C-alpha positions, 0 to 999 in steps of 0.5 A: 514449489515456492509458496508450499511448507513454511514458505508459503506460511510466511508468505501469504500476510505480505501477499494478503497485504498487497491484495488488499491495498490493491482492493483499496486502491480500486475503490478510491480511483472511482471515487476520488473526485466524484465524492468531494463533488457530492459532500462539499459545496465546490465544483469539480473546476475547483476540486480537479486543482487542488486534487492536481496541486496536492498531488504535486506537492509529493513528486519529490517525496520517493527520493527520500523514500529511497533514502529512508528505506536504505536507513531503516528497511522496507518493512515499516516504510510499506506498512507507514505508507498503507497506514498513511492512506488509510488515515488520508480517507478516514480523513475525508468526511471532514472535507469542508471546503479547500483546505481541507480537502488539499490536506486529506489529499495530500496526507493521502497521496504521500501514502501512495509515493511512500507505498509504491517506493518502497514495495517493491524492495520489500518483496525483493527481500521476501523473494531473495529470503527464499532463493535465487528462483524465487524473484519471478514468483513472487513478481508474478504472484504480487502482480496478480493480486494488484491486478485482481483486487485494483479490478475487485475494487474497482468493480465494486465500486461502480457497482455501488455508486450506481446508487447514488447515495451519499451513505453509499458513498461514505461507505466506500469510503471506510472500506477504503479506510480500512482495507489500507489499515488492515494490509498496513497491519499485515505487512508489520506482523507478517512473519519476517524473511529468513536469512539464505545460510552462507557457510562463509565470508561476511555477514550479510547485509540484511542479518547474520548467516545462517544459526540465528533464526529469521531477521527481517530488515 
């Protein structure tokens, strides 16, 4: 069974990183506009277009990320995307006006684009290392983790926002930042997948054949 023994010990950090990242996302979605509306002097008619502009600026980014994933591998890209999301949230409490709002949202959204443009490659690599039958199992597990984390984060945010307190808003932003940064650390320090053993044939793209230990892309 997949996910038990050595394979399970190697897979849980990545699954946990997906769940924690989704928890941060779930906290972010109800907060994205409400936070700036409460802590700045900007009105909703200004905040909405500013957030939209910052988001639109990142639309071409997946093309660049795809090239970088091929060059450096998905793991550093996934961790970098999560770290940027965490950094973006840490910038939120420092926003006094329009320019700093765009900068904070831009950092956050760049992280989102990088993460979603590379995480599925990382999952596929992990699945490929466990055998031909592991891919469906891996994507099912990560899908459940994403939905559980996002739903839990949204529920938590909804309950806490009922307090209508600036301290609660700041706490949610800090919690989201810590969630993304923790997920990045899990990805960085997660054990790399083992390269499947090949008795003959050329060296694989992800590393040498058996007898050399685990290899990370």
